C-alpha positions in Angstrom: 44.5 -30.1 6.1 43.4 -29.8 10.0 45.7 -27.8 12.2 48.3 -29.2 13.7 49.3 -28.5 17.2 52.4 -29.1 19.1 52.2 -28.0 23.2 55.3 -28.0 25.6 55.8 -27.3 29.1 59.1 -26.4 31.0 58.6 -26.9 34.8 61.7 -27.0 37.4 62.0 -27.7 41.0 62.6 -25.2 43.4 60.4 -22.6 42.2 62.5 -22.5 39.0 60.5 -22.1 35.6 56.9 -23.0 35.3 56.2 -22.0 31.9 53.8 -23.2 28.6 54.4 -23.4 25.0 52.3 -23.7 22.2 52.5 -23.6 18.4 49.7 -24.4 16.7 49.9 -24.5 12.5 46.8 -24.0 10.5 47.3 -23.5 6.5 49.1 -20.3 6.2 49.1 -19.0 9.9 50.9 -20.0 12.9 49.4 -19.3 16.4 51.8 -19.4 19.4 50.7 -18.9 22.9 52.8 -18.8 25.7 53.4 -17.9 29.5 52.5 -19.8 32.9 51.2 -22.9 33.1 47.6 -22.6 34.1 47.0 -19.3 32.9 45.8 -17.9 29.5 49.1 -16.4 28.5 49.9 -14.4 25.2 49.1 -14.9 21.8 50.9 -14.4 18.5 49.5 -15.1 15.3 51.8 -15.0 12.1 50.6 -15.0 8.4 53.2 -16.8 5.8 52.9 -16.6 2.0 52.9 -20.2 1.4 51.8 -23.2 3.6 55.7 -24.7 3.4 56.8 -21.6 5.2 54.4 -21.5 7.6 55.5 -25.4 8.7 59.2 -24.7 8.5 58.2 -21.4 10.9 56.2 -23.4 13.6 59.0 -26.4 13.3 61.7 -23.9 14.1 60.0 -22.5 17.2 59.2 -25.8 18.9 62.9 -27.1 17.9 64.0 -23.9 20.0 62.1 -24.8 22.8 62.8 -28.1 23.1 66.6 -27.3 22.8 65.9 -25.1 26.3 64.2 -28.0 28.1 60.7 -27.8 26.9 59.2 -31.2 26.6 55.8 -32.4 25.1 53.0 -32.3 27.6 49.1 -32.3 28.2 47.4 -29.1 28.9 45.8 -29.0 32.2 47.9 -32.0 34.0 50.1 -29.1 35.9 48.4 -27.3 37.4 49.2 -23.3 38.3 52.3 -22.9 40.6 51.0 -21.2 44.1 52.4 -17.4 44.2 54.5 -16.6 47.4 52.3 -14.7 50.2 54.0 -13.3 52.5 52.6 -14.3 56.1 49.4 -12.8 56.9 49.3 -14.3 60.7 49.1 -10.9 62.9 49.0 -10.8 66.2 47.1 -7.9 68.5 49.1 -5.1 69.8 49.2 -4.4 73.5 49.8 -1.1 72.9 47.3 2.1 73.3 45.4 2.9 70.2 46.8 5.1 67.8 44.6 8.0 66.6 43.3 6.8 63.3 41.1 9.6 61.5 39.5 7.5 58.5 39.6 3.7 57.6 38.7 1.6 54.3 38.4 -1.9 54.2 39.8 -3.0 50.4 38.5 -6.8 50.5 41.9 -8.3 51.0 45.2 -8.2 52.4 46.8 -5.2 51.1 50.8 -4.6 50.3 50.3 -2.0 47.7 50.4 1.8 49.1 51.6 4.8 47.7 50.3 8.5 48.4 51.3 12.0 47.0 49.4 15.3 47.2 46.1 14.3 45.9 45.4 11.3 46.9 45.8 7.7 48.3 46.4 4.6 46.4 45.9 0.9 48.1 46.2 -2.5 46.4 45.3 -5.3 47.5 46.0 -9.4 46.9 42.6 -9.7 45.1 44.2 -7.4 42.3 42.2 -4.3 43.4 43.4 -1.4 43.4 41.8 1.6 44.8 42.1 5.6 45.0 41.3 7.4 48.4 41.2 11.0 49.0 43.3 12.4 52.2 39.4 13.4 53.8 38.6 9.8 53.0 36.5 9.8 50.0 36.9 6.5 47.4 37.2 8.4 44.0 38.6 5.4 41.7 39.1 1.3 41.1 40.8 -0.6 38.9 40.9 -4.2 38.7 44.2 -5.7 38.0 44.6 -9.7 37.3 46.2 -10.8 39.6 47.2 -9.3 43.5 49.0 -6.5 43.7 52.4 -6.8 45.3 53.1 -2.9 45.3 52.2 0.3 44.1 55.3 2.8 43.2 55.5 6.3 41.2 58.3 7.6 38.8 57.5 11.2 38.3 53.7 11.5 37.8 53.2 7.7 36.3 51.9 5.0 38.7 52.8 1.8 38.5 51.2 -1.8 40.0 53.4 -4.8 39.9 51.2 -7.9 40.2 51.5 -11.4 40.8 51.0 -12.3 37.1 54.7 -10.9 36.8 53.6 -8.0 35.0 53.9 -4.2 35.9 50.5 -2.2 35.3 50.7 2.1 34.2 47.8 3.4 36.4 48.3 6.6 35.3 45.4 6.7 32.6 41.8 6.1 33.0 42.1 2.2 32.4 45.1 0.1 33.6 47.8 -0.7 30.9 50.5 -3.2 30.5 53.8 -1.3 30.8 56.5 -3.8 31.6 56.5 -7.7 31.6 58.4 -10.0 33.2 59.7 -13.3 33.0 57.5 -16.2 33.2 59.3 -17.4 36.4 60.2 -14.6 38.3 58.0 -14.9 41.7 57.9 -10.9 42.0 58.4 -9.8 45.6 58.6 -5.7 45.4 59.8 -3.4 42.6 60.6 0.1 41.9 60.7 2.6 39.0 62.9 5.0 38.6 63.0 7.1 35.5 61.9 4.6 33.0 64.1 1.5 34.4 62.1 -1.3 36.4 64.2 -3.1 39.6 62.0 -6.0 40.5 63.4 -8.2 43.7 61.8 -12.2 43.4 61.8 -15.1 45.5 64.9 -16.7 44.1 67.0 -13.3 46.0 67.5 -12.4 42.4 67.9 -8.6 41.7 66.7 -7.4 37.9 66.1 -3.8 35.6 64.4 -3.6 32.7 64.5 -0.8 30.7 61.7 1.9 29.8 61.3 -0.1 26.5 60.4 -2.9 28.8 64.3 -4.5 27.6 66.2 -6.8 29.8 69.1 -4.9 31.4 71.0 -7.0 33.6 70.6 -9.5 36.6 72.3 -10.4 39.8 72.0 -13.2 42.7 72.4 -11.9 46.0 73.7 -13.6 48.9 70.2 -14.8 50.3 67.0 -15.2 49.0 63.2 -14.1 50.0 64.6 -10.8 47.9 61.6 -8.1 49.5 63.7 -5.0 49.3 64.3 -3.1 46.0 65.1 0.8 45.9 66.1 2.9 42.6 67.7 6.1 42.2 70.1 8.1 40.0 73.4 5.7 40.4 72.2 2.8 41.9 69.9 -0.2 42.7 69.6 -1.2 46.6 68.8 -5.1 46.8 67.4 -6.2 50.5 67.3 -10.5 51.4 67.7 -13.1 53.9 70.9 -12.2 54.3 71.4 -8.4 53.9 71.2 -5.5 51.3 73.7 -5.0 48.8 74.0 -2.2 46.3 74.5 -2.5 42.5 75.4 0.0 39.7 72.5 1.5 38.1 74.1 1.1 34.7 75.7 -2.4 34.6 74.6 -4.4 37.5 78.6 -4.0 39.0 78.6 -4.9 43.4 79.7 -2.5 44.8 78.8 -3.2 48.8 77.2 -5.7 50.5 76.2 -5.3 54.5 75.3 -8.2 56.1 71.9 -7.8 58.8 71.1 -10.5 61.7 67.7 -11.3 60.5 66.0 -11.4 57.0 65.3 -7.8 55.2 61.4 -7.7 54.8 60.9 -4.1 53.8 63.0 -1.1 52.5 63.1 2.2 52.3 65.3 5.3 51.2 66.2 9.1 51.6 68.8 10.9 49.4 72.0 9.5 51.2 70.5 6.6 53.2 68.8 3.2 52.7 66.3 1.5 55.3 65.9 -2.5 55.9 63.3 -3.4 58.4 63.9 -7.2 59.5 62.4 -10.0 60.9 64.9 -9.2 64.0 62.7 -6.5 64.7 64.7 -4.1 63.8 65.1 -1.0 61.1 68.3 -0.3 59.9 69.3 2.9 58.4 72.9 2.0 56.0 74.6 4.9 54.3 73.9 4.9 50.2 78.0 5.1 49.7 79.5 2.6 51.7 77.0 0.9 53.5 77.8 1.5 57.1 75.4 1.5 59.4 74.1 4.9 60.9 71.4 3.8 63.2 69.4 0.8 64.3 66.2 1.4 65.4 64.7 -1.6 67.6 61.1 -2.8 67.6 59.5 -5.2 69.7 58.6 -7.9 67.1 59.3 -8.8 63.5 59.2 -5.4 61.3 57.0 -5.9 58.0 57.2 -2.3 56.9 59.1 0.9 57.7 59.0 4.9 56.2 60.4 8.1 57.2 59.3 11.4 57.2 61.5 14.1 54.7 65.0 14.0 55.4 65.0 10.8 57.7 63.6 13.3 60.6 61.3 10.6 62.0 61.4 7.2 61.4 58.0 5.0 61.1 58.0 1.0 61.7 55.0 -1.8 61.8 55.6 -5.2 63.4 53.6 -8.2 63.3 51.7 -7.5 66.0 49.6 -4.6 65.0 51.8 -1.7 66.5 53.5 0.9 64.8 56.4 2.8 66.0 58.0 6.4 65.3 61.6 6.8 66.2 63.9 10.0 65.9 66.9 10.2 63.5 69.4 8.8 66.0 67.4 5.4 67.1 65.3 7.0 70.4 62.0 5.3 70.4 59.2 7.8 70.6 56.3 6.5 71.0 54.5 2.8 70.1 50.6 2.7 69.2 48.6 0.3 67.9 46.9 0.0 64.4 43.7 -1.4 65.5 43.3 -2.8 62.2 46.0 -5.7 61.5 49.8 -5.3 60.9 50.8 -2.5 58.4 52.2 -4.6 55.4 53.3 -0.9 53.9 53.3 2.4 55.2 53.9 6.2 54.0 53.9 9.7 55.6 53.4 12.7 54.5 51.9 16.3 55.8 51.8 15.0 59.7 49.8 11.6 58.7 51.0 8.2 58.1 49.0 6.0 56.1 49.3 2.1 56.5 47.7 -0.9 54.3 47.5 -3.9 56.5 46.9 -7.6 56.9 42.8 -7.4 56.8 43.2 -5.0 54.3 42.8 -1.8 55.6 44.0 1.6 53.8 44.1 4.0 57.2 45.1 7.4 58.0 46.5 8.0 61.7 47.4 11.7 62.8 51.0 11.8 63.8 51.2 15.1 64.8 52.4 15.7 68.4 49.1 16.7 69.9 47.1 13.6 68.7 49.6 11.2 69.6 50.3 12.5 73.5 46.3 12.4 73.6 46.8 8.9 72.1 49.1 7.9 75.0 46.7 9.5 77.1 43.7 7.1 76.3 42.2 9.7 74.0 41.4 8.8 70.3 38.9 10.1 67.7 36.5 7.9 66.5 37.7 6.8 63.2 35.5 7.4 59.9 34.9 4.0 58.1 34.9 4.8 54.6 33.0 3.0 51.5 33.4 2.7 48.1 29.9 4.4 46.1 27.9 1.1 45.1 27.8 2.6 41.5 31.9 3.0 41.5 33.3 2.2 38.2 35.6 -0.8 37.5 38.6 -0.4 35.2 40.0 -3.3 33.6 43.3 -3.9 31.6 42.6 -3.2 28.1 43.8 -3.3 24.3 41.0 -1.5 23.2 41.6 2.1 21.9 38.7 4.4 21.0 39.6 5.2 17.0 39.7 8.9 16.1 39.7 10.4 12.2 42.7 12.4 11.6 43.2 13.6 8.4 47.2 15.0 8.8 49.6 15.8 11.9 48.8 19.3 11.8 44.7 18.7 12.7 46.1 17.7 16.2 44.9 20.1 18.8 45.6 19.5 22.9 47.5 16.1 21.8 50.6 14.3 20.9 50.7 11.8 17.3 53.2 9.0 17.9 53.8 6.3 15.0 54.7 2.3 15.6 57.5 1.3 13.5 58.8 -2.0 12.9 62.7 -2.0 14.0 64.2 -5.7 13.4 62.1 -8.0 15.5 61.0 -4.5 17.6 58.0 -2.5 17.7 59.1 1.1 18.5 57.0 4.2 19.0 58.3 7.8 18.4 57.1 11.4 18.3 56.1 12.5 14.8 54.3 16.0 16.0 56.2 18.8 15.1 58.6 20.0 17.8 59.7 16.4 18.9 62.9 14.4 17.8 61.5 12.0 16.0 64.7 9.8 16.7 64.0 9.0 20.3 62.0 6.0 21.4 58.7 6.4 23.3 58.0 4.6 26.5 54.5 3.4 25.4 52.2 0.6 26.8 53.0 -2.8 24.4 49.7 -4.3 24.5 48.5 -1.9 21.7 51.1 -1.6 19.5 50.7 -2.0 16.1 53.4 -1.6 13.3 52.7 1.0 11.2 49.5 2.4 13.3 49.6 5.9 14.7 48.6 7.1 17.8 47.0 10.6 20.1 48.2 11.1 23.6 47.4 13.5 25.9 51.5 14.2 25.7 54.7 12.9 26.1 57.9 14.3 28.4 61.3 13.5 27.9 63.8 11.9 30.2 67.1 13.8 30.5 68.7 11.0 32.1 67.2 8.0 30.0 67.4 10.4 26.8 63.6 9.0 26.0 59.8 10.1 25.6 57.3 8.8 28.3 53.3 9.4 26.7 50.7 10.1 29.1 47.3 10.2 29.2 44.7 8.4 27.2 45.3 6.2 23.9 43.3 6.7 21.0 44.3 5.3 17.8 44.0 7.2 14.2 42.9 6.7 11.1 
């Protein structure tokens, strides 16, 4: 009996769903492929005891999709829908040059940046993510399947949100799929707090997903083009074309909404305030408790990005004229200088340095000390060092392949933690079986490597007090 294939598509106008679903029945096996139109998508294979049972299961899957609006189609006729990119039009600044200490050309316009005490991360629209030391040495390179929208941290886990609708964990040697967002969601920005992912999108929605990549809640904001999402213990803050809203973190209950003049293009947060950069050349500081405006920071052009010094002592902004600004907490402008390398799509301040990623793909380190700024305003700046990646730098790509190691008993483990994948209904859960851990708690674990009954050795796990789950970190190896 020849294999029987049914190919369906659902494509909606106005930026809605644009996805495919294919069911192939071949003897005892049913293979299901699904994803965004024009992409390879994901594949799941199921085996059945008889040909008849396999045929019944295949027909059931097709029927479910047809009832949801899918229709028969021919693969390849509809093309992949273009992913929304923020405008990269960047004008030249007329301000004095900022004191750039070093700069690294990543190769494409860059949105993603994260800076911690050890290194800087930059992610660009080619899907490349580089790690660079504070002194300007490139130490690592990841390549993701699609452009990087943003890079965020949650404790010591580092995540990159990509245009393929997936969020990758970059904390280990190779990228691992951590969260998978619905095919019809055009990600604009994301944030993660204690394992819970917040996603803002083109349609003005805010969606939260828990640590096991399961939907929590979603809300449609008053506007669209939602470039801002920030999460904390109690709330999710959502910025879109008409303002900023606060939602309860647990269930999405609206708490307040503050309208702003101009679309929100970036967001930042401190303990008691959120900051929204807008298309009307302003950054607004809003009180988290009630959304009241605490201060307004006025720039000379559309604000692409903003950040603060700890506690909001200084507020920084980057505009679409390749200028960066610094204000005091009350709103007084302290200085304005030129980047010399494009407009800052994102930025972060750490230890008297302002790090920016720009429209021309540069990661730049700017000396933000008072001495350096005064010298720059007087026309004296250092010669920036142009950082290069070593020609032989290894490129790490996402994979579901694991190193396999032999282990006789769980007690043989030395320096690692053993976890086991178990089936719970239709879900695959991962739980710790090493001594000293609560085996009833689930573990946040990459989806692509889960297999029922398999055991894995991980470097370690940490317990999340708020979420009541464990999180695996470090390298993952499968145990025989």
